C-alpha positions as CSV (number, residue, x, y, z in Angstrom):
1,S,28.8,41.4,-63.2
2,P,25.5,41.0,-61.3
3,F,24.9,37.7,-63.1
4,Y,25.4,34.4,-61.3
5,A,27.5,32.0,-63.3
6,E,26.5,28.4,-63.4
7,M,28.2,26.5,-60.6
8,G,27.6,24.2,-57.7
9,G,24.5,22.8,-59.3
10,Q,22.8,26.2,-59.6
11,V,22.0,27.4,-63.1
12,A,23.1,30.8,-64.4
13,D,21.0,33.9,-64.3
14,H,19.2,35.2,-67.4
15,G,18.7,38.9,-68.2
16,T,19.9,41.7,-70.4
17,I,22.9,43.9,-71.1
18,T,21.7,47.2,-72.7
19,M,23.6,49.9,-74.5
20,G,21.2,52.6,-75.6
21,E,18.9,50.9,-78.1
22,R,21.1,47.8,-78.3
23,V,20.0,44.9,-76.1
24,F,22.0,41.7,-75.5
25,Q,19.8,38.9,-74.2
26,V,21.8,36.8,-71.7
27,T,20.8,33.2,-71.6
28,D,23.8,31.6,-70.0
29,V,26.8,32.7,-67.9
30,Q,29.9,30.6,-67.3
31,K,33.1,31.3,-65.3
32,D,36.4,30.5,-67.0
33,K,39.6,29.1,-65.4
34,G,40.8,32.7,-64.7
35,G,37.6,33.6,-62.8
36,K,36.2,35.8,-65.6
37,Y,32.4,35.7,-66.2
38,L,31.5,34.8,-69.8
39,H,28.0,36.0,-70.9
40,Y,26.3,34.0,-73.7
41,G,23.3,35.2,-75.6
42,K,22.1,37.2,-78.6
43,L,22.5,40.8,-79.6
44,N,19.3,42.2,-81.2
45,R,21.1,44.7,-83.4
46,G,24.2,46.7,-83.9
47,T,27.6,45.9,-82.3
48,I,29.3,46.0,-78.9
49,H,32.6,47.8,-78.4
50,V,35.2,47.6,-75.8
51,D,34.7,50.5,-73.2
52,D,31.0,50.8,-74.0
53,I,29.0,51.9,-71.0
54,V,26.3,49.3,-70.4
55,C,23.5,48.4,-67.9
56,A,23.4,44.8,-66.8
57,S,20.1,43.6,-65.4
58,I,19.2,40.1,-64.2
59,D,15.7,38.5,-64.5
60,V,14.8,39.1,-60.8
61,D,11.7,36.9,-60.7
62,R,13.7,34.0,-62.1
63,R,16.6,34.6,-59.6
64,K,14.1,34.6,-56.7
65,A,12.7,31.3,-57.9
66,I,16.1,29.7,-58.1
67,M,17.0,31.1,-54.6
68,R,13.9,29.4,-53.2
69,A,14.9,26.1,-54.8
70,H,18.4,26.3,-53.6
71,S,17.5,27.2,-50.0
72,A,14.9,24.4,-50.0
73,T,17.6,22.0,-51.1
74,H,19.7,22.8,-48.0
75,L,16.6,22.2,-45.8
76,L,16.0,18.9,-47.6
77,Q,19.5,17.6,-46.9
78,K,19.2,18.3,-43.2
79,A,15.7,16.7,-43.1
80,L,17.1,13.6,-44.9
81,R,19.9,13.3,-42.4
82,E,17.4,13.5,-39.5
83,V,15.0,10.9,-41.0
84,L,17.3,8.5,-42.7
85,G,20.6,8.9,-40.7
86,E,23.8,10.8,-40.8
87,H,25.3,8.5,-43.5
88,V,23.3,10.7,-45.9
89,H,25.6,13.0,-47.9
90,Q,25.1,15.1,-51.0
91,A,26.3,13.4,-54.2
92,G,25.1,16.1,-56.6
93,S,22.4,18.7,-57.0
94,Y,20.7,20.9,-59.6
95,Q,18.5,24.0,-59.1
96,D,16.7,26.1,-61.6
97,D,13.5,28.2,-61.4
98,Q,11.2,25.2,-61.8
99,I,12.7,22.3,-59.9
100,T,15.5,21.0,-57.7
101,H,17.2,17.6,-58.0
102,F,19.1,16.4,-54.9
103,D,21.3,13.3,-55.2
104,F,22.4,11.7,-51.9
105,T,24.0,8.6,-50.5
106,H,21.6,5.9,-49.2
107,F,21.5,2.1,-49.3
108,S,17.8,1.6,-50.3
109,A,14.7,3.2,-51.7
110,V,13.2,5.8,-49.4
111,S,9.7,4.7,-48.2
112,P,6.6,6.8,-48.8
113,A,6.3,7.3,-45.0
114,E,9.9,8.5,-44.8
115,L,9.4,10.9,-47.8
116,A,6.3,12.2,-46.2
117,E,8.2,12.9,-42.9
118,V,11.1,14.6,-44.8
119,E,8.6,16.8,-46.7
120,R,6.8,17.6,-43.4
121,R,10.1,18.7,-41.7
122,V,11.1,20.9,-44.6
123,N,7.8,22.7,-44.6
124,E,7.9,23.0,-40.8
125,K,11.2,24.9,-41.1
126,I,9.7,27.0,-43.9
127,Y,6.8,28.0,-41.7
128,E,9.1,28.7,-38.7
129,A,10.5,31.6,-40.8
130,L,14.1,30.9,-39.9
131,P,16.6,33.7,-40.8
132,V,19.1,32.7,-43.5
133,T,22.5,34.2,-43.1
134,V,25.6,34.1,-45.3
135,K,29.1,34.5,-43.8
136,N,32.7,34.2,-45.0
137,L,34.5,32.3,-42.3
138,P,37.9,30.6,-41.7
139,I,37.4,27.0,-42.7
140,E,38.2,25.7,-39.2
141,E,35.7,28.0,-37.6
142,A,33.1,26.9,-40.1
143,K,33.8,23.2,-39.3
144,K,33.4,23.9,-35.6
145,M,29.9,25.3,-36.4
146,G,29.1,21.9,-37.9
147,A,28.8,23.3,-41.4
148,M,28.3,20.5,-44.0
149,A,30.9,20.4,-46.8
150,L,30.6,18.6,-50.1
151,F,32.4,15.3,-50.0
152,G,35.6,15.4,-52.1
153,E,35.4,19.1,-52.8
154,K,38.5,21.3,-52.3
155,Y,38.1,24.4,-50.2
156,G,40.3,27.4,-49.4
157,S,41.3,28.8,-46.1
158,V,38.1,31.0,-46.1
159,V,34.7,29.5,-46.9
160,R,31.2,30.8,-47.5
161,V,28.7,29.4,-45.0
162,V,24.9,29.5,-45.4
163,D,23.0,29.1,-42.2
164,A,19.3,28.6,-41.8
165,G,18.4,29.5,-38.2
166,G,21.1,27.2,-36.9
167,W,19.2,24.2,-38.1
168,S,20.9,23.8,-41.5
169,T,24.5,25.0,-41.9
170,E,26.4,24.3,-45.2
171,F,29.4,25.4,-47.2
172,C,27.8,27.0,-50.3
173,G,28.6,29.6,-53.0
174,G,25.0,29.9,-54.4
175,T,22.2,32.5,-54.0
176,H,19.6,32.1,-51.2
177,V,16.6,33.6,-49.6
178,T,17.0,35.7,-46.5
179,N,14.3,33.9,-44.6
180,T,12.9,30.4,-45.0
181,A,9.4,31.7,-45.2
182,Q,10.2,33.1,-48.6
183,I,10.4,29.6,-50.0
184,G,6.6,29.4,-49.5
185,C,6.1,25.7,-49.6
186,F,7.9,22.5,-50.6
187,K,6.7,19.4,-52.4
188,I,8.6,16.2,-53.3
189,L,7.7,15.0,-56.8
190,S,9.7,11.8,-57.0
191,E,12.4,9.6,-55.5
192,S,14.6,7.2,-57.6
193,S,17.9,5.5,-58.0
194,V,20.5,7.1,-60.2
195,A,23.5,4.9,-59.4
196,A,24.6,2.2,-56.9
197,G,24.1,3.6,-53.5
198,I,22.9,7.0,-54.8
199,R,19.3,8.2,-54.7
200,R,17.7,11.3,-56.2
201,I,14.8,13.4,-55.0
202,E,13.0,15.8,-57.3
203,A,11.1,18.6,-55.7
204,T,9.5,22.0,-56.4
205,T,8.7,25.1,-54.3
206,A,6.3,28.0,-54.1
207,F,4.5,28.6,-57.5
208,G,5.7,25.2,-58.7
209,V,3.6,23.6,-55.9
210,L,0.6,25.8,-56.8
211,D,0.9,24.8,-60.5
212,L,1.0,21.2,-59.5
213,L,-2.1,21.6,-57.3
214,D,-3.9,23.3,-60.2
215,D,-3.0,20.5,-62.6
216,R,-4.1,17.8,-60.2
217,T,-7.3,19.6,-59.4
218,E,-8.1,19.9,-63.1
219,I,-7.5,16.2,-63.6
220,L,-9.7,15.4,-60.6
221,A,-12.5,17.6,-61.9
222,K,-12.4,16.0,-65.4
223,T,-12.4,12.6,-63.8
224,A,-15.4,13.5,-61.7
225,V,-17.3,14.7,-64.8
226,A,-16.5,11.5,-66.7
227,L,-17.8,9.5,-63.7
228,K,-20.8,11.8,-63.3
229,A,-19.7,12.5,-59.7
230,N,-20.1,16.3,-59.9
231,N,-20.5,16.8,-56.2
232,M,-16.7,16.8,-55.7
233,K,-15.3,18.1,-52.4
């Protein structure tokens, strides 16, 4: 299946499975204990039979948006470790086509100045257009590279390593951009506590940032009109 099944914090792909005039709209994909991909959705008409020849197609634009969010999350973790310290470790994550959540270990609220510096470093690496490579490596070799593993996660003898220009290197099974420049831009939306010693950053990328800018520009323009301060710059 070309569909990515939900795992590792990354949501599943959407798309279609077509059989002539019949179209099955895929809205969720899960992997069972045996490793089989289970596609959930709705068939518009007719029936599906075993041995039918089908065409499976993902929603490419949505996949690309999710890839941008996931790759940005890797850059975010590295920037947090540089700004806050190496005690920072991932404690959970979520990526879809609109937003990313990143949960991490830290003992206090992150200050506005620290958040601004983290955001600046992530965008700096985006604008450096770092190549993003994916390799399957023996776990010991991956550890020697300094690849970050998820605390408490069990790994096999061979692991998948995602490396962004040698700056961010992590164990990861998700989908990613091939160059950090494809992320476009990165904006932190909020920072909060989700549990004792666990903080969460919400952020968005690319078109999400542009949509945010449009919304705030509209609010500013309406405020200026209400205050009769129309010479807004």
